[in-house]
N, C-alpha and C positions, 0 to 999 in steps of 0.2 A: 080348727083354728081360723079365724076370720083371715081372708087376704089381704097383705097391707098395702095401704092404699101411696099411689105415687108420692104423693107430698113426705109420707110419711118415710115412705120408700127412700127420699132424697135427702131428707134430714137425718136420718139413720148413716146413708154413705159418708157425706160430708163430715159427720160428729168422728166417725170412724177414719177418717184420711188424714187426720193429723193436721195440725199449723200450714201446712206447706199446701194439703189440697184444701183446706178454708179458705186460705186466700187467692186464689185459684180460681174456687166460685166465686168468689165477692168479686174479683175482677172480670170474671164472665158473666155475671148477672149485668153489672153494671152495662156491660158492652152492650147485653140483649137490650136490656130495659131503653135505653137509646136509642139502639134500631127498630122494638116497636113503637118507639113514639114517632119516630120516622116516616115508617109506615102509617101511623094514623094522621099525621101531619098531610102526608101527601091526600091520603081519602077522604080528610075532611077538609081539606084549600086551608090548612093552613103550617104551611113549609117550614113556619119558623121553631116549630114547635120543639122538634129535638134539638134544633140550635139552642133557646134559651134554657134546654136543659142542662145541654153543654158546656154552658157557661156559669151556670148556676152552682157546675160543683168544680167547673176549673178554676185553679189558682192563678192569681190575677198578674198578671205582668207588673202594674204598679202596684207595690206594696201598701200603697194609701188605700187603696178599695179592697183589701182584706179587712178592715173597720165594716162594708156592708155586706160580705161574706166570711166571715173567718171563718168556716168550719170547710172551706175549701183547703185548707193547709192542709185537710188529712183528705180530703173525698178526692182531690187529683191525682193520688197514690193508688187510686182504681181505676180511674180513665182511662181513654187509646182513644186516640185517632182514627184508628181505621182497624180492619182484622191483621191484616198484618204486624201492624205496631203490637196487638195483642198477643198474636198467637208466636211470636219471638221470644216476648220478653216472660210468657208464662212458661215456655221452654226453659229461656233461663234460667229463672225462681227454680221450678222441678228440679235441674239439673245440680244447681248450682245451695240449692237449700238443702238438697239430700246430704250433702258434703258437709254443710252448717251443723245440722243439726246434731251430726256425729259428735261435734267436737265443741258445742255450746248448747245443744236444746232447744226443744221449743219455745219457750218463753224466751229464751236471747231473740232466736228468732225475728217473733213479733216486733222487738223491740226496737232492733236494727233496722227490717223493713220500715216501720215510722218514722224511729225518730231518724234513720240515715235519709229516706227521702225526704223528709222536711227539711234537713240540714241543706241536703242539696239544692232545695229551693231557694232557701234563703240566700245561696250563695252566689246564685243565677239573678237574684231579685239584685243584691248589693251589686254584682258585677255590672248589671247593666243603669245604676245609680254614677258608680263612683269612677269606673276604667273608662277612658277616653272613648275608644274602638266600636263600645257599646253602646256610649250614648250617644251616638250618631244615627244607632234604631231603634225603632219603639218595641219595646218589650211585649212579648206575644202572651198568652193566654200559655198557662204551662200544664201538661197532664201524663200521666206514663207512671208505671212502676220505674223504671230504668234507671231513676235515683237510688231509690232502694233498694232493685237487684246486683247494682255497682256497691253499694255498704255492704252488702254480703258476701259478694264476691270477691272484694277488698279484705273483710276480716277472716276472709279465712286464705286466702292468697298470701297476705304478709303471717298468717299466723302457721299456717304449716306449708310452706312454699317448695320442699320436697318431696311433696306426696305425691307418689304415682298417679294419672288419669289416663286412662285405655283412650284416646281420641278415636272419632270412626268407629269402637268396637277392637283397634288394630294396635295401633303406636303407642306405647309407655309415655309418658311426657312428665316432667314435674308441672304442678300447676301454675308456677310463676310461670314458668313457657308460654301459658296459655292467658292467664291474667295481665301478666303487665304489656301484649300488644296491644289487648283490646284498652286499655290506660294510654298507652302511648297515641294509639290511633285518636284516643276525644284528644287529647291533648292537641297535635298538628292540624286534628281539622276543627279546632275552637272558632275560626276566625269564617270558615265555611257557612257563607249562608244555603240553608236547606230546613228552615224551621227546626230543627234540631236541639233540644235546649241541652247542650255539651259541657256547658257551666254546671248544671244541675246532675251530671251523669258525673264529673267531678270532684263535683261535692259530697255525692254521696259517696265517692270512693276515698277520700278524704277522711269522711266521718268510721268508714270502716277500718282505715289502719288505725286510727285514735283511738278507737275501742277497744283493741285489744294490748294498749298499753299498760302496763300493770296490772294487768288480766286479775290476779288473784287477790288483790288488795281490797280490802273492805271499802275502801274511801274512791274504790276507781266509780266514774261517773254513769258506766251502764247499770250497774248495781241500784244505782238510785234510781234511773229508768225501768228496768224492769221493775219496777216497786211499784210506779207510778202506772204502768202498763197492766199490770197483776192487779189493780187494787179495785176489791169491791167495794162500787161506787153505793151500792146498793145501801150496804152498810150504815152510810152517812143517814138513813133517813128510820132507823129503825131503834126505838127507844130502849127496846131489852139488855140488857147488860148480862154478859157472862160470868157465871165462878171462877173462882181462881181459890185453891186451897192456898194456906200460907201454914206456915209453923205458929201453932198459939189462937189458929183458926180459919175463918175463912171471909174472904172478901170479895167483893166485886171489880171486875174491869171492864173499861170502858171497850166500845166498838173498834176502835182503834187498836185497843192495847189489844183487842183478841187477834183482830186481823194480822199485827207487826208479829205477833208469838206465834200463829199460826205458820207467817211466812218463814220464819226465821226456823223453825220445825222441819218444814220442807224442806230449807237450803243444806241443813246440817243431815237432813236425813238424805237426802240426794249424795252431800259428799261423802256421805258414810258406805253408801251403795258402791259408789264409783272406786274407793280403797277398795271393797271387797273383790271387783270387778279386776282390780291390779293385785293386789296383793292375798287376796282368800278371807276369809272369815276367821280363820287366825292370827291373820296380822291386825284385827282391831285391839284398842286397848277396852281394858273389864268396862271404864265408861262407856265408850261406845257401844259395845256389847247390849250393857244395861239404859242405853237411851232408844237404841234399837228395839228393842224388846218390851219396852213403855210404849213406843210410836205404834209399834202391831198389835198392844193391847186395845188399844187408843181408836184405830182401825177397824180394829175386830173381837169386840165387845162379850163374844159367846164365846171366844176359839179356846 
């Protein structure tokens, strides 16, 4: 068997790392790209090469500038000012993300990372537009995953405040006793002039807290965000329709209907599997067993 190439090896490892590893990989890749551009800029006497790239991906302090680089509202979530900024954020994402995935899953982690970070940024720019204290200063460009991580941390902290976490590998403490000090520190430091977007951190935490309200309601806003984040945009450019069978004959469904049906089936399957983990297979209703059997046959047609 031919030896696996380095790019193929990296792709395989990233794919197997799950959403947490993939988010960390993107953050590291962006940071390394800035570093490479910085070295190239110095070698070719163009010292502002990395700076231009950084500004291009950073979210503007003035929201009007979003008209000129709207992509930056997302790309800023993967940018970091320096190595220490990146290191601490990625360590936080790894440990908090693992707790989050236990209760909400990987799909919800990605949705919370993106939406929580964007919400944090929007609160930051709104604060600089309308709060008198912040109006005295010019809002700088915003970079970093901190708002996203605070959203993830807050969701777990408020959902499972009594969850015992081993601190420094020695002392077990309830999760809320770790999360609240961080949150209070950010709040009491909000007026410090240290180039830290603390409003974005607080905004992420607020989003995380809101994201678990009425968690199991079908109308809960995070379920809609999940659908947007996981939507297969390539399907918009496909003309082929999928066959669906109904009583009295066959008809065709649109790509949107197909994707919606696929999403609903996945959600129902996950709910049934979760029920099995809690009550066992015998705890399922007859309809749930039939649905699970049909899904198994659909995914394994030769079985």
